[in-house]
C-alpha positions, 0 to 999 in steps of 0.5 A: 013804677020806675022813676027816671031823671030827665036830661038833655043830651045833644038835642034829645031827651034822655031819661035815666033810671033813678037807680043809676043816679043813686049808684053814681052818688055812691062812687067814692070821691077819689074815684070820681076825681080819677075819672075827671083827671083822665079827661084832663089828661086827654086835653093836656095831651092834645095841647102838648101835641099842638105846642110841639107842632108849633115849635117843630119848624124851629127845632128842625131848622136848628137841627139842620143848620147845626148838622148840615151847614158849615160852621166857623169852628168846623174841622176839615173832616166835619166840613167834608162830611157836611158837604157830602150830606144831601140837603135837598129833602131838608130844604123842601121840607123847611120851605113849606113853613113861613119862617123859612120861605125867604130862601135867599136869607139866613138860615136857609140861603146856604142850604138852598143854594147847595140843594139847587146846585146839587139837583142841577148837577144831578139832573134831578127834575123831580126836585125842581117840580117839587120845589115849584109846587111848594113855592106855589102854595101858601106857607104855613106857620106849622103843620098842625097835628091830626084833629081828634075824630068826632067820636073822640071829641064826643067822648071827651066833652061829655065823659063827666060833667058837674051837673047833667048827663055823663057818658062815663055812666054808660057801657060801650054798647050804650054809648054807641047807641046813644051817639048813633041816635043823636049824631054819630053813627058808630058801633061799640067796638069803635067806642071801646077802642077810642075810650081805651086809646084815650085812657078814659076811666070808668066807674068801678060800678056797672051803671047804665047798660041798656038804651031804648027808645020811648017815642022821641025820648031815650030810656037809659037803664 
């Protein structure tokens, strides 16, 4: 009779064939570190996206100020070029952020006045409608990057653990079955695409390829 090791995974009991545990124990340490590193790289990428999003309003404000606001040292051709450059969309974008909501103070005051005068002279009613809608909303510190999907979060959080069940043991089909049985409904194509997109490493050895029910338990072999 096959021996199994019991794990708790998202509220369900998962019985893993002991042969899988034994195979996992033979995976070289360097390969295990590479799998762990692939998970850390995902977290690092998510953190960097968040940091970049936090600083984007500041960077955009500096860029627009330098390229479209007349500076003391500007020469006549530069002044003419800047005055001829539309700023309406830039102003509306910056006004969404709390850093630039005080439109009557530097660095936005000059650009705001230019945008309003330009829109009034052109009879641009759309600009004023958009302006009204933006000012009605609460300003935000920054525009947060898109959240990871529930599937991505599940893969990353459970891909490899110090002690316990690891999703990296499983084939994409087995992962899809496990997630569907526990919380997330998905197929193996979605799992495969998410895993490849996140660049999560898998062991070179084939470990778990089959999942089946045994009452309330799930058998992994």
